[in-house]
N, C-alpha and C positions, 0 to 999 in steps of 0.2 A: 678461405683459410689456408690456401696453398702457401701464401706468403709467410704466414706465421709458422707453419710446419717446417718450411725450408729454412727459415731463420733459426729455428730451434735446433735442427740438425747441424747447421753450420756452426753455431756457438758451441755445441757439445763436441763436435769434431775438432774444433780449434782449442779446446781446453779452457774456454772462457765462460764457464757456466756461472761464475759469480757476477758476470756482467748482465745477467738475465733480467734485472729489474727494469731495464728500459722497455721490455715487452709487456710489462704488466699494465702500465697506464701512462703512455707518453704524454708529455706536456707540450701541446702544440703552440706555435706562435702564429697567431692569425694575421692576415694581411693588414687589418686596420689597427692592430695593436702596435706597441712600441718596438717593432722588430728591427728598426734601423738604429736603435740605441746601442751605445757601446757595450752595455751590460749583456744584451742579448747576443751581440756579435761574439763576445768573449765566451758566452755559454755554448754557442754553436761551434766555435773553434775548439773549445775544450772537448766537446762530445765527439767531434770528428777525429781529434787526436786519440781519444780513447778507442775509437773504432779501429784506427790504424794499428794501435798496439795490439788489439784483440786479433786482428787478421794476421799479425806476425807471430801469434801463438803465446803472447804474454797474458798473464792472468791478472785480472783486476782484483784489488784488495778491498773494495768498498763493502763486500759482503761481510768481511771480518770486522769492519769498523762500524757496522750498523748504518745509521742514517747520516754519517759524516759527509758522504759524497752524494750529490744529487745529479742525476742524469737529465739532460734536456734534449728535446728533439724538435725539429721543425716539421711541419706537415705540408710545406710547399713542394713544388715539383723538383727544385734543385736538391733538397734534402732527400726526397724519395729516390732520386736517381743515384745519390751517393750511397745510401744505406741499403738499397734494395727494397723490395716491397715488404715492410714490416707490419703493415696492416692489410687486411683483406679488402677486396673491392666492395663497393656499395651493394652490388648484386649479391655477393656472398653474405653480407650482413643481413640483407632482406630475406635471404633463404634460411638464415640461422635463427634470427630473433623470433619469428612466429613459432618455431618449435618450442622455445622456452615459455611462450605466453600461455600455452595450454595449462602448464603446471601452475603458473601464477593465477590463472583464472580459477582452477579447482581449489587451490589453497585458500583463496580469498572468499570464494563461494562457501566453502566449509566454515569459515569464520563467522560470516553474517548469518548463515543457516543456524549455527549453534546458538548465537546470541539471541536470535528471534525465537527459538524453540526451547531454550534452556529452562525457562520457568515451567513449561509443560512437562519436559522430561523429568526434571527434579520433582515436580508435584506428583507424577505417577509413582515415584518411589518414596513419596512423602518426605522429601528433602529440599523443599523450596528455599529454605534459609542457606542451603549449600549450593544453590544453582550457579553461583558465580564460579565455582570450581570446575565446571565444564569448560569454561574459557580459561580460567587460571591455570589448570593443570596442563593444558595445551601450550600456553605461552611459557609456563615454567620449563617445560621440556625444550622449547625453542631457546630459552635463555641459556640452558645448560649446553646445548649442542652447537649454537651458532659460533662461538669462538673457536671451537674445535674444527668446524667446517673450514674456517678461514685458514688455519694452519695446515690441515689435511689437504686442502685444495692446492696449497703451495708445494706440498710434498708429492702427492699422487696425481694431481691434475684435477681440473674442474669436472670433467665428464664422469669420471669414476665416482666422485662424491655425489654428483647429481643423481646418478643411477641409484646409489644407495639410499638417497633421500626419498626417491619415489617408492622404493620397496617398503621402507618404514611407514610411509604415509598410507599406502594401500593396506598394509597389515593392520594398522591402527583403526582404519575405517571398518574393516571386517570385525575386529574385536568389539567395537562399539555396537555394531549391528546385532551381534549375537549375545550381548551382555544381559545376564539375568538378574544382576544386582547393580546398585548405583556405583559401587566401587569398581565393578567390571567395566562400566562405561568410562569412568575416570581413567582407568588403566589404559583403555584404548585411546583416549585423548592424549595421554602421555606419549604413547608410541607414535601417534600421528604427529605430535608436536616435534619429535625428533626429525621426522621426515620433512615437515613443513618448514623447519629452519633452513634446510638446504634448498628447498624448492623456491624460496623467496630470496634469501640473501645471496646465493650463488649467481642468480640471474644478473644482478647489478654488477657483480665482479666480472662475469663473462662479458657483459657489454663494455665494461671498462677496458677489458683486454682487446676489444675489437675496434673501438672508435677513439678519436682524439678527445681530450678532456673537454674542450669547448662544446663538443656535440653530444657529450654523454647525457646531459639533461634532456635534450631533444629526443634521443633514442629511448631514454627511460620513461618518457611520457607515454610511449606505447605500452610499457609495463603498467603504468597507472591506469590506462584505458582498460587493459585486460583485468586488472585488479578491481576496477570500478564496476565493470560489467558483472564480474563474479560476485562482488558484494551486493550489487543491486538485485541480481537474480536469486542469490542464496537465501536472503531473508524471506521474500514472498513464496518462493518455491518450497523452502523448508517448512514454512508455516502451512502451506497448502497440503503438503504430504503429511504433516502432523495431524491436520484436521481431517484428512480423508483415510489414507491407508496405513498411517502410523509413522511415528518418528524414526523407527529403525530403517525405513527405506530412504530416509535422508542420508544415511551413511552408506547403505548398500548401493544406492544410485550413483555415488561418486566413484565407486571402484572401476567400472568400465572406462571412464574418462581417464583415470589415473593410469591404467594399464596401457591405453592408447598412447598417452604421453610418454610413458616409459619406453615403448617400442620405437617411437619417433626419436627419442634421445639416443637409443642404441644404434639406430639406423643412420641418422643424418647428422647428429651434432658432432662437429670436429673437436679435436682436443685443443684446449687453450691453456695459456699459462706455461711457464717454463720451470721445471724443477730446479731447486737450488741445491743440487747435489754435485759432487765431484763426478767427472765423466765415468770413472770406473765403477761408480756406485749406483748407476742409474737403474739397474735391474734388481738390486738387492732389496727385496720387499721388507725383510726383517730389520735391515739397517735403517730403512725409512721409518719403520714402526717404532724403533727405539728413539727416534727424534721427537715423537709425539709426547707432549706434556700431559700424560694421563692424570698424574697426581694433581696438577693444577686444575684440570677440567673437573675432576671428581670433587675437589675441595670447593671449587666455585659453585658447582651444582648443589652441594650440601649447604653452602652459605645461603644461596638464594632460597632453597627449600625451607630451611629453618626460619629464615626471615619471614617468608610468606605464611608459614604455619603460625608464627607468633602474631602476625597481623590478623590472620583469620580467627585465632582464638580470642584476641581482643575484640574483634567484630562480633563474635558470638557471646561475649560477656561471660566467658568461663571464669572459674575461680583462679586466683593468682598462681596456685601451685601447678595448674595445667599450663599456664603461660610461661612459667619459669623455665621448664625443661627446654622448649624450643628457643627461648630467648638466650639461655646460656649456650645452647648448641650453636646458635648464630654467631655469638662472640668467639667461641672456640674455633669454628670452621673459618671465620673471617681472618683470625690471626694465623691459622695454618696456611690459608691461601696466600696471605701476604708474605709469610716466610718462604713458602715454596717458590713463589714468583720472583721474589727479590734476592734470594740467597742460593737456591739449589737448581732451579730450572735452567738448563742451558739454552733452550728455545721456549720461552714462556708462552703458554696458550693465550695469555692476556698480558702483554708487557706493560708493567706499571709506568715505565717512563713514557710510553706512548699515550696512555689514557689520561695522564696528568699534564700533558702539554696543553697550552692554551688553545692552539689551533685544533685540538681534538676535543677537549672537554667542553668548549663553548658550543659547537654544534650538537654534541651529545645532550647537553642540558636544554638547548632551545627545542630540538626535536622531541626530547623526552617530555617536557612540560606540555607541549601541544598534543602529543599522543595521549597523555594522561587526561587532558581536558576533553578530547574528542571521545575517548572510550568510556570515560565516566558518564558522558551524556548518552553514548550508545547503549550502555547498560540500563540507564534510567528510562530512556524513551519508550521501549516496548511495555515496560511496567506501567508507565503513566497512561498510555492509551488503553491498555487492557483493563485497568482499574477505573480510571476517570471516565472513559467513553465506552466501557464494556465491549471493546473490540476483540475480535478473534485473534489467534496467534498470527495468522496470515495478514490480517488487516494491520495489526501492530507492526509487523515486519515491513510492510510497505512504507511506513512512516520513516524508515531509515534510508530510503532511496535518495531523498534530497542530499543527505550528507555524503553518500558515496559518489553521487553525480558531482557534487562540489569538489570532492577529492580529485576526481579525474580532470575536471575543468581546470583546477589549480595546477595540477601537474603538467597538463598540455601547455597552458599559458606560460608557465614559468620556464619550461623547456625551450619554447620558441623565443621568449624574451632573452634568456641567457645566451642562446646561440647567436642572437643578433647583436646584443650589446656587450656581452662579456661581464656583466654586472649582476650581483645577486643580493647585496646587503639590503638595499631599499625594498626589494621584493619580500625579503624576510620580515622586515618591520611592518610593511603594509599587510602582510598575511596575518601577523599576530594581532593587528588592530581589527581586521575584519572578523577574525575568530572571536575576539573579545566582545565585539558588538553583538554577534549572534548569541553568545551565552548570556549577555546582559538582557537581550530581548526575551529569551526563554525564561529567565529569572523573573522578569516583570510581567509577562503576558501568559505564561502557561499556568493558569490557576484553576483548571478543572473543565473549562469549556474552550476547546481549541479547534478552529476550523482548519481546512486544508491550507489556506493562505498563511496562517500563523505557524503551521507546522513546518513551513519552509525556512524558519529561522535556523534550523539545524544545518542548512546548506552552507552558511557562512563558516561554521566550525570545520566542516569537511573541506571547504575551499582553502581556508588558511592552512590546514594540515597538509593538503596536497602540495601546495607551494613549498612549504618548509621541508617536506621530505626530499624535494629536489635540491633546494638551495643548500641544505646541510651536507648532503653527499658531495655536491660540487665543491663546497668549501674544503672538505677533506681531500678531494682529488687535487685541488689547486694548491694546497698548503703543505702536504706531507710528502716525504720521500716516496718515490714510486714503489720501493720494496715493502713499504708499510701499508699499501692500499688494501690488500686483501684482508689483513687482520683488522685494520681500522674500519673498513666497510662493514665487516660482520659484527664488530664491536658496536658500531652505530645501531645496527638492528638490535643487538643485545640491550643497549641503553634504552631504546624506544620500548622494547618489550618489558623491561623492568618497570619503567614508568607506567606502561599500560596496566601492568598488574597492580601497581600501587594505586593507580587511578580507579580501577574497578573495585578493589578491596576497600579503598577509602570511601567511595560512593556507597558501597554496601554497608559499611560500618555506620556512616552518617544516617543513611536511610532507616536502617533497623533501629538504631538508638533513638532517632527522632520519633518514629512511629510508636515504639514501645513507651517512651515517656509521655507522649500525648494521649495514648490509650489508657495508661495508668491513671492519668488525671481526669479523663473525660468519661470513662465507663463507670457505671455505678458498681459499688462493691457487691460481691455476691459469689456464690460457689463457682460460677462459670466464667468469671472475669479473666482469670489467668488462662483458662482454656481458650477463650476467644482471642486473647492477645497472642498466645503461642501459635495458634492455627492461622491467624491473620498474617503473621510473619512467614508462615511456612507454605501457604497455599492460596493462590489467586482464586481458584474455583470455589474455595470455602468462603472467601469474601463476597463473591457474587451471589451466594446462596443465603447470606445473612438476612434477617428481617430488615426492612427498609430503614427503620430508625437507627439500628446499630450499624448497618451498612454505611449510612451517611457519615457517621462518626469515624469509621475506619477509613473510608475514602478520603475524608478531610485530613486525617492524620497522614495518609500516604502523600497527598498533594503537598502538604507542608514539608514532609521529609524529602520528597523529590526536588522541591525548590532549593533545599539546602545543597543537594548535589549539583544543581546548576550553578550555585554560588561557588562551589569548589572548582568547577570547570572554568569559570570566569577568573578565579584567582590564579589558576595554572596558566591560562592564556596570557594574563598580565605579566606573570613571572617570566614567561618566554619572551615577551616584548622587551622587558627591562634587560635581560641577558643579551638579547639581540643587539642592543645599542653598543655593546662592547665588542661585537664581532669585527675583526680586522679583515677587510675585503682584499682579495688577491685578484689582480687583473688577469683575465684569461687570455 
């Protein structure tokens, strides 16, 4: 990181802070690419000219003109000698990345832990029908915070924002552990979600600061491994803790690891990214704070919250007047957000011109549909095995392991292939096909009796999702101006999390509606009919205690409803495949 810090000080001293976008994510020209072409030569000569003007004390104007000017860099020895060491050594990267991986591990372990134990936690508070909000509230907070992290990391630096993220995450874990009511736990999940947003999204941005674009996917594959190990261990460990000493220790147990990660960040993580401030304004905290688009961030959070409340109220079949209030709120906040971002915000938290560009919206949709497909299946899988096979929480959590292993395998494979070939579109299409096959097999074969071999079908969904998480980020890095990468990258996480929420809530809606309709038609009329239906939707333990004849009817209704959710995942995967056909590949 010495090279990055030296370059930062040099740029600031020369009064060329507006030329800092070259340090965010340089575009390398690989030896086997078309580096000898006239176009690349002109790009390199143009960049060298810009550097000479910078050293003479001239100030670049591309910051004022947004994305009109694109900076290009070479990663060969000649360019390195000309520009100085703008990237740290491989040794420095190896010393930095492992520090980041602990936070990725904990955040992902937390996610699968809660997915595996959410039904048990909600059932303890007699709120099984609201179990999805243990995940939804967390991801909702992520959605609200992620765009803000992108902008704040450009203003204050990556390290300060990452430290803040760790503090929020640890505080949320503690609040969940001490919660005495269901809404207390939900509130803790919201606080943790604010922290988790930075612990995951900022890691990819920091890696993009450190390595050339062609190698980003390979280095991000280590992040996938850490995430996979976390998700693989989180489910069974969380289930085991829930079955033995209690679910509260699932949250308390994460606190020491989070604090260790925080100390490592404070001790060892170097500062990355270059502030986009004028030289005389570098130390003015309040001037930087005025640049933050808080109005846009608040209106965005309100828009997402009201949308999800509307979706949840529809899922719970509330009366229309309950649905009307959040529905109208969603419309009002969405209009306010659009007006703020398009008319008044000087530095929008989510630039509308960026997210509507084809090179941005295409990977957002591809990744979003695949995430919706995977997490719809993630939500349904533990319920399926707890009800159809009478599995414990920990046993049901183990059934998620193939998916997260597939996710890591896909990430590692795609990172290696992209670094070798410089191509990613074909990988995107093949990943969508693999995921579609997996969900189709689940739809056909998961009918109540499922052995361990057939439970591996979920591997294909995770495998496809792991590949697409890499290829979509690489497409952004290869297609957009370097000054947009931080915001575009965090917006990619925002899009994926929004689709994740829609996937989970849609799966919940389909499942509960299907179960209720089938039970209404299958159970005999009587004074206990509505009681049985309501409690069957609210508590898994209640289902397992039912008389055998009634239990078989309820289990059959659940299997039918769960199959409908697999159909939803299949439809989402196919939608991602169709959109992937329109992706315009950029040669790396």
